[in-house]
LODRENMAR-194217 format. One record per residue (C-alpha): x, y, z. Coordinates in steps of 0.5 Angstrom, whole numbers, plus 2048, in hexadecimal, padded with zeros to 3 digits. Example, Ala and Ser with C-alpha at 12.3 -4.5 7.8 and 13.67 -1.06 7.14 Angstrom:
<sites>
8197F781081B7FE80E
</sites>
This chain:
<sites>
83376C85E83676586083D76485D83D75F85783F75885A84775685984B75185B85175585D84D75A86185076086484B76386985176986985376F86584E77386684A77686084A77085B84576D85E83E77085C83E77185583F77785183977C85083878084A83578784882F78684482E77E84382C77884783377584983277384F82D76E84D83176B84883476484B83875E84983E75B84884175E84284076483D83B76283883D76283083B75D82C83576082882D75F82982E75B82F82D75A83682E76083B83376583E83976484283B76584A83D76B84E84376A85184476585784776785E84D76986084F76C86785476986C85076887284B76E87284777487484877687B84577A88184877F88684877F88E84A78489485178789685778289785877F89E85D7828A286277C8A086A77B8A086C78089A86F77C89487677F89087278288B87378188387478687D86F78B88086B78A87986978387B86778588286378C88085B78B87F85978E87985679587A85079287984A79887784379787A84079687384478F87283F78A87384178387583D77D87584077B87C84278188184878488084E78388285178788885778588B85C77E88A85D77988F86377A89486377489986976F89787076E89687377188F87476D88987776E88387476987D87476887586D76987286C76686B86B76D86886E77186486D77986386B77B85C86A78385A86478685886378785286278F84F85C79284B85678E84885378884884E78684284A78184484677D83D84077783D84177283983B76E83683976B83083376B82C83176482D83276483583675C83583A75B83C84075883984675583E84B75A84085175883C84D75983684B75F83785276183985475E83284E76382F85176983285976783085776682985276D82985977082C85E76D82885B76C82185476F82085577682385C77782585C77F82485677F82885977C82E86078082E86277F83485E77883585877983A85777384085176E84184E76A84584C76484284576684384176D84284777284484C77584085177B84285577F83E85B78484185878A83B85278A83785178583284F78982A84878682B84578C82684079182983C78D82E84278983083E78282E84177E82983F77782784477282384376C82084876781E84A75F81F85075C82385375A81D85775D81785375D81085875980C85775381284F75481284F74D81385374C81A84D74E81E84874A81A84674381D84473C81A84073882083C73282083573482282E73082482C73181D83272E81A83673181583C73681783A73D81883D74381583E74A81684275081584675481A84275781F84075F81F84176282683E76982784276D82D83F77482F84377983283F77F83684278483B83E78484184278884684978C84684C78B84D85279085085778C85485779185985178E85D85678985E85B78E86185579186685278A86785878786B85A78E86E85478D87285079486D84B78F86984678B86A84678486684178686184178285B84678785884B78485D84877D85B84A77E85485078185585377B85985077685485377984E85A77885285977185385676F84C85D77384A86376F84D85E76884C85D76984486476784286476184685D75F84485F75F83D86675A83F86275684485D75284685975784B85375785085175C85385775F85685B75A85585F75784F86375284F86974E84C86B74784987274884C87174485386B73F85386873985686573385486073185A85C72B85685572C85585673084F85873585285F73985286073F85686374585386874B85786575185686575885886075D85B86076585B85C76A85D85C77285D85B77486385977B86785D77C86D85E78287286278786F86478386886177D86386477686486577086086476986486776486186775C86386775586086275186085F74A85D85B74885785774285685874084E85673A84985B73684885D73784185D73283C85872C83985172D83C85172583D85772684285372B84584D72884685072184885572584D84F72985084C72285185271F85485271A84F85871884B85971A84485B71484185471284084F71883E84A71383D84871484484571A84184071683E83971584183970F83D83F70D84183D70E84783D71684983871784E83371C84D83572085383C72085183A72384A83672984D83C72A85284172B84D83C72F84983C73484F84473484E84473584783F73A84684274084384973D84184B74183B84D73B83585073B82F84D73682A85273282685472C82285972782685F72782385E72C81E86173582085E73782585F73E82385A73E81D85674381C85074081E85273F82585474682684D74782A84D74483184574383284274183984073A83C83873A83D83773483F83972C83D83472883A83272283E83471D83883A71B83483B71E82D83971782983271882D83171F82B82D71F82582A72482182772781A82C72A81682A73081282872B80C82372781182772181282971E81883071E81B83371E82283A72282483F71D82283C71C81B83C72481B84472481D84571E81884272181284372881384B72981784D72281484F72081B84C71981F84A71A82684F71682B84B71783084371782D83F71583384371A83883D72183983E72783583F72E83683973383483973A83283374083483273F82C83173782D83773582983972E82D84172D82C84572782E84972883484F72583084E72A82C84E73083285473483485573883B85973E83985E74083F85C74684485474584585274684D84E74185184974485384673E85784773C85E84E73A86084D73386284E73286A85372D86885773286585873786A85E73486C86173586685F73C86586173E86B86873B86A86873F86486774586686A74586D87074A86D87474B87487475387587B75587287A75086B87375486A87675A86B87B75986687675586187275C86187876086087A75C85A87375C85887476485687976285187475E84D86E76484F87376984C86F76E84D87477384B87577084586E76F84386B77583E86577584186877784886C77C84486777F84086378084786878484A86977E85087077E85387177785787777785C87977185B88077285C87E77586387C76D86487676B86A87377286E87577287687077387A86F77588186B76F88586A76D88D86A76889186476789686576489D86175D89D85B75D8A285C75A8A98587538A98557508AF8547498B08527448B68577418BB85973C8C08597428C58547468C285474B8BB85B74B8B785D7508B286274F8AC8657548A78657528A086C75289C86C75289586575189586574A8998657478A08647418A385F73E8A886473B8AD86273B8B485B73E8B285473C8B284E73F8AD84C7468B18457438B184573A8B083F7368AF83E72F8B283C72A8AE8387248B28367208AC83971F8A683A71A8A083F71889B83C71589484271289084071288884770F88684870888584B70588B85170288785370988685170C88D85270689284E70689985470789D85570D89884E71089A84F70E8A18567128A185271889E84E7188A38537188A985771E8A584F7218A584E7218AC8557238AE8567298AA84E72B8AC85272B8B385772F8B18527358AF84E7348B48487308B184572C8B68437268B483E7218B783E71B8B28457188B28437128AE83E7148A883B7108A383F70F89D83B70C89783E70A89083970B88C83870A88483A71088083570E87B82F70D87E82A71288282E71888582871B88982571488B82C71288E82D71889282771889582671189782E71289B82A71889E8257148A182B70F8A382F7148A78277168AA8267108AD82D70F8B082D7158B38267138B68227178B182671E8B58277208AD82A71F8A78307218A48327288A58387268A083972289A84072189884071E89184671A88E84671B88584971788184D71B87B84871E87684371E87A83E72487883872187883971E87E83B72588183472987E83172388283372388983472B88882D72C88682A72788C82E72B89082D73288F82673288B82372C88D82572A89582873089882E72C89A83672E89983A72A89684172989484372688D84B72388D84E71F88885171888985871A88785871F88B85771C89185B71789186171889585F72089686272489A8607278A086072F89C85B72B89785672A89D8577308A085673489984F72F89984E7318A084E73889E84773789984473289F8447378A484173C89F83C73889C8397368A383873D8A683F73F8A88447448A784B7438A784E74A8A784D7518A88507578A785275B8AD84D7608AE8547668B08567638A984F7658A684C76B8A984876D8A38457668A38457658AA84176B8AD83C7698B18387708B083876E8A98367678A78397658A083776089B83C75E89683975B88F83C75888983875788383A75487D83775287683974B87383874B86A83774486683E74286383F74585C83C74285783773E85B83174285D82B73E85A82774285E82A74186482A74586A82F74986E83074987583074E87A83274F88183275388783675288E83675589483875589C8347548A18397538A683C75A8AA8427588A88417578A18447508A183D74C89F83974D89983374B89683174A88F82C74A88A82C74888282774987C82774787582574D87082575086982C74D86683175286482E75886983375B86D82E75E87382B75A87782475A87582275787C82675B88182175D88581D75788782575488882775A88D82075A89082275189282975489582675989882175589C82775089E82B7558A08267588A58247518A882B7508A982C7568AC8267568B182674F8B382D74D8B28307538B482B7558B882C75C8B58287628B38267618AB8297688AA82D7688A383176F8A183576C89C83576889583C76789283A76488C83F76188783D75F87F84275A87B84275987483F76087284376486C84476B86C83E76C86783976986C83B76E87283577287083076C87083376A87783177087A82A77187682776A87782B76787D82C76C88282576E88182376688382876688882476C88C81D76A88B81F76388E82276889481B76C89481776689581A76489B81A76C89D82176D89D82577289A82C77089A83277489683577089183B77088D83C76C88684376988484476687E84A76187E84C75F87785175987785175986F85675E86D85D75E86A86076386F86776087386B76287987275F87887776187F87C76687D88276288288275B88388375B88A87C75F88B87875988787475488B87874C88A87474B88387775288087175688187075C88486D75A88B86775A88E86476089086676488A86276A88886276F88285E77588286277A87E86677A87786277587385B77787785477B87485678287285078487784D77E87A84E77A88085177387E85776F88185B76887F85C76488585F75D88585E75A88B86175288A86674F88986574B88386574388286874587A86D74887886B75087786575387C86075787985E75D87D85675F87E85376587C84F76888084A76E87E84577188283F77487F83B77688583D77888C83877A89183D77889684277D89484877989684E77B89585377889085777489685177289984E76F89385576C89185676989785076689885076389185676089385475D89A84E75A89685375689285575289884E74F89B84D74A89584A74489984E73F89585674189685B74389A85D74889585B74F89385874F88C85775488685175788784C75888E84975189084275488E84475488784774D88884174A88B83C74E88584174A87F84074388483974488483874687C83D74087A83973B87E83273D87C83173787883073387E82973687F82773287A82572A87B82B72687982B72587282672B87182B73086F82E72B86A82772986782573186782C73286382C72D85E82B73285982F72E85382B73284E82B73984D82473B85082074084D81E74685181774385281B73D85582074185981B74585D81773F85E81D73C86181F74286581974186981A73A86A82173B86D81D74087181773C87381D73687682073B87982073888182273D88782673B88C82373789382073C89882573989D82B73A89882A74189882E74489D83374089D83974089883773A89483B73D88E84273C891
</sites>
């Protein structure tokens, strides 16, 4: 079952990710955002979403004979005595890694005990099958336990906000272990408190009594917590009982914070530390928590996180902030005063789903009619005084007159658009108030990312301090729910200390004045002083096209830029045949492809028709996304010629290092190789008897709240040379929100065909592929089985097409987890205060029976680095842990764009880039036109839009296929 999408996704905490089965019911088929309650409407709710930090894992062969490390306590190094009857998704762990030097680190985990006795699992449903927000569900269950039936819920049970309730003792629900409760959220003497009086389309107030909620509890499973002890000891398979028990403990530790604070999946947020970043968005500091099984024990993973909230207050102010307008003139929101329809629709997408309270300005906001916030459905196309309707008496009136006659309130801004609820009620914006603590689940505007990073960034010591401080807010040992479950969290012991190892960096090989030279990275970095590219290209013909105004980027600056490029080309070994390339200023509002085509002909004529330009260098002004799209589409898709875009502001008085960095990209785009791994550093990869291909695959989904028939994009990249330094790529659109790559077989066949051509025609070697190392990004633990069942067979089928049977290793690499490491001794840290590159952890906090490890391979640009979580699902090559960890670390050093190691192997890094630039496969303006889904689409409309996206997607030009055009 695919996981329920959440904004704060944790692919970890094994066991909370796949929905809990129940006996004698159809529980596994129930889906939705929240548990159902309201009578006689809607459908049932959803199972739990995913929750394990990283992965499921697989095994490998015996450990290599490498230098022995001082051992940490035996129980952290000893392999669990795993029975042959214990099943795993991947290959069982058979050894720990031994390479590298020892390093003790803190990690943001805290020990917790495993409760004794039984856990009772109850299904929570209602007769009306209405899906309600999680926050309301929690309030309903809180009232049920504290007011309606306290005698049943002593001690109290815990609830996940959806369909699952867990109790440490059996509830008194009668002989059938099932009971239905009906109640309201108000006391009888205050029956008006939950009623409302709202203007409707028909006019006149709608008055109703308190809502009656129906909650039915049914015992579906009894779990003995002994299964958890057996599981962490390696004597129990990860079955449904283990899954349910882990879920119950997670719900127990989250219960109290979920009642006290705004929460989102596994995180909750407080307003003690906030930042207004403009655009109607306020950042809140939050805390992530997840109970996770580890080797021999249970742990709680705690981390800080950031929540995106709608700015509370008047809806008028929120709308104006989002549109970037001054609050002094709300009439900007009036269509009759110039509000463009496109801006109204953009605002509608931003505000849809925001819960608002209706109030009359100047009156008490706490009145009974204002206690039930209601979500915005859409915005009206006209202002209040132009929204006409017939009231119950058949008299035509409008919203402005209605508020005057019914509420004795004269609208100050009658031309401003109104809010419309799903019921049809239309409310003037000036009468709407946004309560505090509402999550903004739309895509964050790109211009706000810098502010988000500034708020989120903390250096390692600050982050660890904030995590430890967060324990006081979490207050596990003061929570009645945690206490009743018999859990003891070792808060005073502080964060867990684990034994890590620091792997040696690989040796890299460049060209040089007297032949090949090697370099050994230090702290993840190196330089190219007195070195040339391993395989530099030759540029015989090139042109420079400038779309910046000449007053901003003068001709002498353009010539200086050309001279700098020529010097740098020569420094890195690139041969330049044309020292006076055409430099042409063009109109940025003109026909970009025609400009490039014309300049290409001029280059052809200038060079005696020996050929057109081999490289276009294009200088762009600020905010030139449309020009960039047109240039890349022309180069990658239409003509198959490399293009390199630069910002004019970066070119003026640019340093030598800047041009050196650009040369890194140009060389590989034109078919060169910047650097390779010294074969002696990675014999596993460069063994001539076992030709190996490294693949990376990724899937990118539409931004939250913006599907509208838009596709997801998939990518597959693969190395074609013997040194795994030159990669080719395939990209496809596919069904939105599908994590499995649907067209993997065809993509893999294309990559294998290019590998075969390169190996036989360029390297002049036999096509005899023996091994494939398939790195897969972006997969939650709940999807691991599908990777093995659906993607792996496609990969094997692609190989069979070429008559080969290479041994395949499948590794899932997770980045979106909350595991962090902090050096215990400051002297062991890198210059940023983080653990040094090469830090690997495969004990203490990893999976009880399956092979996974955390590898921190880079020095971060930001304050606190995040390791990658590697989970081996399939391994025909029987890699030892040292071999696979060392190989993965080495592959983080061959990213063509940098002279520093990156956070994940280059193949996955490239796959992410290919997905991110998938829009460039559409004609300039085409993706934006297809994406103009300002109104909600019907199912048929979304299908039609999806077909358009699929048909308009253009493949890269044949000339670009063997080039790293995506660099």
